[in-house]
C-alpha positions as CSV (number, residue, x, y, z in Angstrom):
1,M,17.7,8.4,-14.0
2,K,19.9,8.2,-17.1
3,R,21.3,4.9,-15.9
4,K,17.7,3.5,-15.4
5,L,16.8,4.6,-18.9
6,L,19.8,2.8,-20.4
7,V,19.0,-0.4,-18.4
8,A,15.4,-0.2,-19.6
9,A,16.5,0.4,-23.2
10,S,18.9,-2.5,-23.0
11,A,16.2,-4.8,-21.6
12,L,13.8,-3.8,-24.3
13,A,16.5,-4.5,-27.0
14,V,17.1,-7.9,-25.5
15,L,13.3,-8.6,-25.5
16,S,13.0,-7.4,-29.0
17,V,15.8,-9.5,-30.3
18,G,14.4,-12.5,-28.4
19,G,11.0,-11.9,-29.9
20,L,12.4,-11.7,-33.4
21,G,14.4,-14.8,-32.8
22,A,11.3,-16.6,-31.6
23,G,9.4,-15.4,-34.6
24,A,12.1,-16.6,-37.0
25,W,12.3,-19.9,-35.2
26,Y,8.5,-20.4,-35.5
27,V,8.6,-19.6,-39.2
28,S,11.5,-21.9,-39.8
29,D,9.5,-24.7,-38.1
30,I,6.8,-24.2,-40.8
31,A,9.5,-24.7,-43.5
32,L,11.4,-27.5,-41.9
33,V,9.3,-29.6,-39.6
34,P,7.1,-32.4,-41.1
35,N,3.5,-32.1,-40.0
36,H,1.2,-35.1,-40.4
37,P,-1.8,-34.7,-38.1
38,E,-2.7,-37.9,-36.3
39,T,-6.4,-37.0,-36.1
40,I,-8.6,-35.7,-38.9
41,A,-11.1,-32.9,-38.2
42,Y,-14.7,-33.3,-39.5
43,P,-16.2,-29.9,-38.9
44,E,-19.4,-30.3,-41.1
45,V,-22.5,-32.5,-40.6
46,V,-24.4,-34.4,-43.3
47,L,-28.0,-33.2,-42.9
48,G,-29.7,-35.2,-45.6
49,V,-29.2,-37.4,-48.7
50,T,-31.1,-38.0,-51.9
51,E,-30.3,-40.1,-54.9
52,G,-28.3,-37.3,-56.5
53,T,-27.6,-34.7,-53.8
54,V,-26.1,-34.3,-50.4
55,T,-27.1,-31.6,-47.9
56,V,-24.5,-30.4,-45.3
57,T,-24.2,-27.6,-42.8
58,A,-23.4,-24.3,-44.5
59,S,-19.9,-23.0,-43.9
60,A,-17.2,-21.2,-45.8
61,A,-15.9,-24.5,-47.0
62,T,-19.2,-26.1,-48.1
63,T,-20.6,-23.1,-49.9
64,R,-17.7,-22.6,-52.3
65,P,-18.5,-23.1,-56.0
66,G,-16.8,-25.9,-57.9
67,T,-16.1,-29.6,-57.4
68,W,-14.9,-30.8,-54.0
69,S,-14.4,-34.0,-52.1
70,L,-16.7,-34.6,-49.1
71,N,-15.0,-37.0,-46.7
72,W,-16.2,-38.8,-43.6
73,S,-14.5,-41.4,-41.4
74,S,-15.5,-44.4,-43.6
75,G,-15.8,-43.0,-47.1
76,S,-15.9,-40.0,-49.5
77,A,-17.9,-38.6,-52.4
78,M,-17.4,-35.8,-55.0
79,V,-19.9,-33.0,-54.8
80,G,-20.5,-30.4,-57.4
81,D,-22.9,-27.6,-58.1
82,I,-25.0,-26.0,-55.3
83,V,-28.7,-26.9,-55.8
84,R,-30.1,-24.7,-53.0
85,R,-29.2,-22.9,-49.9
86,S,-31.2,-22.1,-46.8
87,A,-30.4,-21.0,-43.2
88,G,-27.5,-23.2,-42.1
89,R,-27.9,-25.7,-44.9
90,V,-26.5,-26.2,-48.4
91,E,-27.5,-28.9,-50.9
92,R,-25.1,-30.0,-53.6
93,V,-25.0,-32.4,-56.5
94,R,-23.3,-35.7,-55.7
95,V,-21.1,-36.2,-58.7
96,S,-19.6,-39.6,-57.8
97,G,-18.5,-41.7,-54.9
98,Q,-20.3,-43.2,-51.9
99,T,-23.5,-42.1,-50.1
100,P,-22.7,-40.6,-46.7
101,P,-25.0,-41.6,-43.8
102,T,-27.2,-38.8,-42.6
103,G,-25.9,-37.3,-39.4
104,I,-22.3,-38.2,-39.9
105,R,-19.6,-35.6,-39.5
106,A,-17.6,-34.7,-42.6
107,S,-15.1,-32.4,-44.1
108,M,-14.6,-30.8,-47.5
109,Y,-11.3,-31.4,-49.3
110,M,-9.8,-30.0,-52.5
111,T,-9.7,-33.1,-54.8
112,Y,-10.2,-36.8,-54.7
113,S,-9.7,-38.9,-51.5
114,G,-8.8,-42.6,-51.5
115,D,-6.6,-44.3,-54.0
116,P,-6.7,-44.6,-57.8
117,K,-9.1,-47.5,-57.7
118,T,-11.6,-46.1,-55.1
119,A,-11.4,-42.6,-56.4
120,L,-11.1,-43.0,-60.2
121,G,-11.8,-46.7,-60.9
122,L,-8.2,-47.2,-62.2
123,D,-6.3,-50.3,-61.5
124,F,-2.9,-49.7,-59.7
125,T,-0.2,-51.5,-57.9
126,E,1.9,-50.4,-55.0
127,V,5.6,-50.5,-55.9
128,M,8.6,-49.6,-53.8
129,V,11.2,-47.1,-55.0
130,P,14.7,-47.8,-53.7
131,T,15.9,-44.5,-52.5
132,E,19.3,-43.8,-50.7
133,L,17.4,-43.8,-47.4
134,G,15.4,-47.0,-48.0
135,D,12.3,-48.0,-49.9
136,A,9.6,-45.4,-50.5
137,P,6.1,-46.5,-51.6
138,A,4.6,-45.3,-54.9
139,W,1.3,-46.0,-56.8
140,Y,1.9,-47.3,-60.3
141,V,-1.1,-46.7,-62.6
142,P,-0.5,-48.5,-65.9
143,A,-1.4,-47.3,-69.4
144,R,-0.1,-48.2,-72.8
145,G,2.2,-45.3,-73.6
146,D,6.0,-45.2,-73.1
147,T,6.0,-41.6,-71.9
148,W,5.4,-41.8,-68.1
149,A,4.3,-39.2,-65.7
150,I,5.9,-39.0,-62.2
151,T,3.8,-36.9,-59.7
152,V,5.3,-35.1,-56.8
153,H,2.9,-33.7,-54.2
154,G,3.6,-30.9,-51.8
155,A,5.0,-30.9,-48.3
156,N,3.0,-32.8,-45.7
157,A,0.4,-33.9,-48.3
158,H,-0.5,-37.4,-49.5
159,R,-0.3,-39.1,-52.8
160,N,-4.0,-38.7,-53.3
161,S,-3.6,-35.0,-53.7
162,S,-2.3,-35.7,-57.3
163,L,-5.3,-37.9,-58.3
164,H,-7.0,-35.1,-60.2
165,A,-4.0,-34.8,-62.5
166,I,-3.5,-38.6,-62.7
167,A,-7.0,-39.0,-64.1
168,T,-6.1,-36.7,-67.1
169,M,-2.7,-38.3,-67.5
170,H,-4.3,-41.7,-67.7
171,R,-6.8,-40.5,-70.3
172,V,-4.1,-39.5,-72.7
173,G,-2.3,-42.8,-72.3
174,M,0.4,-42.1,-69.8
175,P,1.5,-44.6,-67.1
176,V,1.9,-42.8,-63.8
177,L,4.2,-43.2,-60.9
178,D,2.7,-41.3,-57.9
179,I,5.6,-41.2,-55.5
180,T,6.4,-40.5,-51.9
181,Y,9.6,-39.0,-50.7
182,R,11.6,-38.6,-47.4
183,N,9.5,-37.7,-44.4
184,D,6.2,-38.7,-46.0
185,L,4.0,-41.2,-44.2
186,G,5.3,-44.6,-45.0
187,A,8.6,-43.3,-46.5
188,P,12.0,-43.1,-44.8
189,A,12.7,-40.1,-42.7
190,S,15.5,-37.8,-43.5
191,P,18.6,-38.1,-41.3
192,D,17.9,-34.8,-39.5
193,G,14.1,-35.3,-39.6
194,F,13.6,-32.0,-41.5
195,L,12.1,-31.1,-44.9
196,H,14.6,-29.4,-47.1
197,Q,12.3,-27.7,-49.6
198,G,13.6,-29.8,-52.5
199,E,17.3,-29.6,-51.7
200,S,17.5,-33.2,-50.7
201,E,14.1,-34.5,-51.8
202,W,15.1,-34.3,-55.5
203,R,17.3,-37.4,-54.9
204,D,14.1,-39.4,-54.1
205,L,12.6,-38.1,-57.4
206,E,15.8,-39.2,-59.2
207,A,15.4,-42.7,-57.7
208,A,11.8,-42.8,-58.9
209,T,12.9,-41.7,-62.4
210,G,15.3,-44.6,-62.4
211,K,12.5,-47.0,-61.2
212,A,10.2,-45.8,-64.0
213,R,12.9,-46.3,-66.6
214,S,13.6,-49.8,-65.3
215,M,9.8,-50.5,-65.8
216,G,9.8,-49.4,-69.4
217,A,9.6,-45.6,-69.4
218,R,11.4,-44.0,-72.4
219,H,10.4,-40.4,-71.6
220,I,9.3,-38.7,-68.4
221,V,6.8,-35.9,-67.6
222,L,7.3,-34.5,-64.2
223,Y,4.3,-33.0,-62.2
224,G,5.1,-31.0,-59.1
225,A,2.6,-29.3,-56.8
226,S,3.5,-26.7,-54.2
227,M,6.8,-27.8,-52.6
228,G,6.7,-30.6,-55.2
229,G,7.4,-27.9,-57.8
230,A,10.6,-26.9,-55.9
231,I,11.6,-30.6,-55.8
232,V,11.1,-30.8,-59.6
233,G,13.2,-27.6,-60.0
234,R,16.1,-29.0,-58.0
235,F,16.0,-32.3,-59.9
236,L,16.2,-30.4,-63.2
237,T,19.3,-28.6,-62.0
238,R,21.0,-31.4,-60.0
239,S,20.2,-34.7,-61.5
240,P,22.0,-36.3,-64.5
241,L,18.7,-38.0,-65.3
242,A,17.0,-34.6,-66.0
243,D,17.7,-34.9,-69.7
244,V,15.1,-37.7,-70.0
245,V,12.4,-35.3,-69.0
246,S,10.3,-34.3,-72.0
247,A,7.8,-31.9,-70.2
248,V,6.9,-30.5,-66.8
249,V,3.7,-29.5,-65.1
250,L,3.9,-27.1,-62.1
251,E,0.7,-26.6,-60.1
252,N,0.6,-23.7,-57.6
253,P,4.4,-24.3,-57.2
254,E,6.9,-22.9,-54.7
255,I,8.8,-20.8,-57.2
256,S,10.9,-18.7,-54.8
257,S,11.4,-19.7,-51.2
258,R,12.4,-16.1,-50.3
259,R,9.3,-14.6,-51.9
260,T,7.1,-17.2,-50.3
261,G,8.7,-16.3,-47.0
262,E,8.1,-12.6,-47.5
263,F,4.5,-13.4,-48.4
264,A,4.0,-15.5,-45.3
265,A,5.6,-12.8,-43.1
266,A,3.3,-10.2,-44.5
267,R,0.3,-12.4,-43.8
268,M,1.4,-12.9,-40.3
269,H,2.1,-9.2,-39.9
270,L,5.7,-9.7,-39.2
271,P,8.3,-7.1,-40.3
272,S,10.0,-7.8,-43.6
273,F,13.5,-7.9,-42.0
274,V,12.4,-11.1,-40.2
275,V,12.7,-13.0,-43.5
276,P,16.5,-12.8,-43.8
277,I,16.8,-13.7,-40.1
278,T,14.5,-16.7,-40.8
279,E,16.6,-17.8,-43.8
280,K,19.7,-17.8,-41.6
281,V,17.9,-19.9,-39.0
282,I,16.7,-22.4,-41.7
283,D,20.2,-22.5,-43.2
284,W,21.7,-23.3,-39.8
285,R,19.0,-25.8,-38.7
286,G,18.6,-27.5,-42.1
287,G,22.1,-27.4,-43.3
288,F,21.2,-26.0,-46.8
289,D,20.9,-22.7,-48.6
290,I,17.2,-22.0,-48.8
291,A,17.8,-18.9,-50.9
292,A,18.9,-21.2,-53.7
293,I,15.4,-22.6,-54.0
294,D,14.4,-20.0,-56.5
295,L,13.4,-20.7,-60.1
296,L,13.6,-17.0,-60.9
297,G,17.1,-16.3,-59.5
298,H,18.4,-19.8,-60.2
299,P,16.6,-21.3,-63.2
300,P,17.1,-25.0,-63.7
301,R,19.9,-26.4,-65.9
302,V,17.3,-28.4,-68.0
303,K,14.3,-26.4,-69.1
304,P,11.7,-28.7,-70.8
305,P,8.3,-27.3,-72.1
306,T,6.4,-26.4,-68.9
307,L,2.8,-25.9,-68.1
308,L,2.6,-23.5,-65.1
309,L,-0.8,-23.5,-63.4
310,M,-1.6,-20.9,-60.7
311,G,-4.6,-19.6,-58.8
312,D,-4.7,-15.8,-58.3
313,A,-6.0,-16.3,-54.8
314,D,-3.2,-18.6,-53.6
315,Q,-2.5,-17.9,-50.0
316,E,0.7,-19.9,-49.7
317,H,2.8,-18.9,-52.7
318,P,2.4,-15.5,-54.2
319,V,0.8,-15.4,-57.7
320,E,3.2,-12.6,-58.6
321,T,6.1,-15.1,-58.7
322,A,4.3,-17.2,-61.3
323,R,3.5,-14.2,-63.4
324,E,7.1,-13.1,-63.2
325,L,8.4,-16.5,-64.2
326,A,6.1,-16.6,-67.2
327,R,7.2,-13.1,-68.3
328,S,10.9,-14.0,-67.9
329,S,10.6,-17.4,-69.6
330,G,11.7,-16.1,-73.0
331,A,14.9,-14.6,-71.7
332,M,15.6,-17.8,-69.8
333,N,15.0,-19.9,-73.0
334,W,12.4,-21.8,-71.1
335,P,9.2,-22.5,-73.0
336,I,6.4,-21.9,-70.4
337,Q,2.7,-21.9,-70.9
338,Y,1.1,-20.0,-68.1
339,E,-2.5,-20.5,-67.1
340,E,-4.0,-18.5,-64.3
341,F,-7.2,-19.5,-62.6
342,P,-9.3,-16.6,-61.2
343,G,-10.5,-17.1,-57.6
344,A,-8.6,-20.3,-57.1
345,G,-6.8,-20.7,-53.8
346,H,-3.8,-22.9,-53.0
347,S,-4.4,-26.5,-54.4
348,E,-7.9,-25.4,-55.6
349,I,-7.4,-24.9,-59.3
350,W,-9.0,-28.2,-60.4
351,S,-11.9,-27.8,-57.9
352,T,-12.5,-24.2,-59.0
353,D,-12.7,-24.9,-62.8
354,R,-12.5,-28.7,-63.4
355,G,-13.3,-28.4,-67.1
356,R,-10.7,-25.9,-68.0
357,Y,-8.1,-27.7,-65.9
358,D,-8.7,-31.1,-67.6
359,R,-8.7,-29.6,-71.1
360,T,-5.6,-27.5,-70.6
361,L,-3.6,-30.4,-69.1
362,A,-4.7,-32.9,-71.7
363,A,-3.8,-30.6,-74.5
364,F,-0.4,-29.8,-73.1
365,L,0.4,-33.5,-72.5
366,T,-0.7,-34.4,-76.0
367,R,1.2,-31.6,-77.6
368,T,4.5,-32.3,-75.8
369,A,4.5,-36.1,-75.9
370,P,7.6,-37.0,-77.9
371,G,8.0,-39.4,-80.8
372,P,5.5,-41.2,-83.1
373,R,4.2,-43.5,-80.4
374,R,1.8,-41.0,-79.0
375,T,-1.2,-42.9,-77.8
376,G,-4.5,-42.5,-76.2
377,H,-6.1,-44.5,-73.5
378,P,-7.5,-47.7,-75.0
379,G,-11.2,-47.8,-75.1
């Protein structure tokens, strides 16, 4: 009997270790494996259209307050305030964009869809940034200033996820280079096919900075959202070009990979000791130290004035890390302006409070623009 119990206990231990290993491997996939869905889901239906409103099926997505992008297979529109609700229906103001056909399936997205021209009416050109892995496409939106913004989106996102910030940057006179980086759609793949949470992607940002300077930029403002924030952080530590950066904007950024991992594990109801196991798996599979991706424990070498924007309902990166970074900024000798948006989830700050977002970003960019050639958008 005792021998049977030992065998059973040993088998249970093996299964437990195997289960933990499988859980750690699954979480490491989330951090490392690019995910660009080939098909887009359209869970809502457009039920009716007037000159100034759109009525869609009521859901958790379509009944949220704020400003959102309504997308369908052939177009998009921005919708704003809710006009009325009834059983299974919600009517919202159509702020801008196209008129959707009644009956078409649609989805709600955080910010603008399309490109700078279709979404914002801004002229742009597609330029190629020569990275060490090959050419990576970028949108160049011209303006008359010589302080340029370079925008870096999050993992698995698209360039258009930065359009809400680009609109404000353009209004204050900043040319913008909206970049792609390794493993993005249309950009070169990394040699191992993995995301590196900023540990290699910063070199693509460095190439973009060189490209902007070759096109006339004298100073650079970096904008990083989600994993783009980690990329900006590694650039500020690793790149010799970091000294040309005059200001930084971090929007719902990945501040600490470990804390993000702990947050994700808790949401998936995994035990906390899975996190260090997952880190070891990531280090082994990706060939880098993920624990070093941490602006709290490893602040950047160059610390320009920084606007830190965070929603208190972010479900990807814990808001506590942003609060802690803001509290610690004085001791780090890092001038950080912290703005927290109540009720805003991940990548939903602009949608939740568009007016405050635009005012805050414009004021910060105007205040931190260097030199006497500070200009506004002509006309």
